[in-house]
C-alpha positions, 0 to 999 in steps of 0.5 A: 761573065768572068768570075774569079774565086780565091780563098785563104786556107781557113776559108776553103771549105766555106768557098766550097760550100758557097759554090755548092749553094750557088752552083746553079748561078755559077755554072752559067759563067766562066770561072777562074781560081787560084790552083788549090781553091779551084781544084777543091771547088771542082771536086765538090761541084763538078763546075768547070774552072780555069785554074791558075797557080796556087795563090802564094806561087803566083796565082794571085798575080795571074788573076791580078793580070786578068783584072788589069786587062779588064778580063774579070767581071767580079771577084770573090776572095774569101780571106782570113783577116785574123791570120795575116799571110807572108804574101799579104802584099799580093792580097792588097795588090789584088784588092787595089786592082779591083778598085782601080778597074771597077771590079766588084769584089767580095772579101767575106760571105755576106758580100759574096752572096750579094754579088752572086745574087746581083749577078743572077739578077743581071745587076752586073750587066753594065760590065759588058759595056765597061769592057 
């Protein structure tokens, strides 16, 4: 399955730790990330990640295009709701696209763990038929 990974600056360390903890599951899937997030995850996990541009430079739009074309099966987007970003409309666009295309999405650690464990159990296999 194709999994997208995005993290706001204040959540990048949390994303790294999440990927370390679930490396065994993540390594079985194709991973896509915005540039900086992808590089930081690769540095600590040695996972192979397709990296787009940095989020504010177009990476979120690139992942959004992948969502629109039904080429992403789940998205983990660890966002910082307490510090709105100037590119906040881009964030909302990604969320809206996931809703429109029935892409499971996590915006915090609790839902990220639910999605990754569901992925491991095969609960997201329906995405293969949806494509």
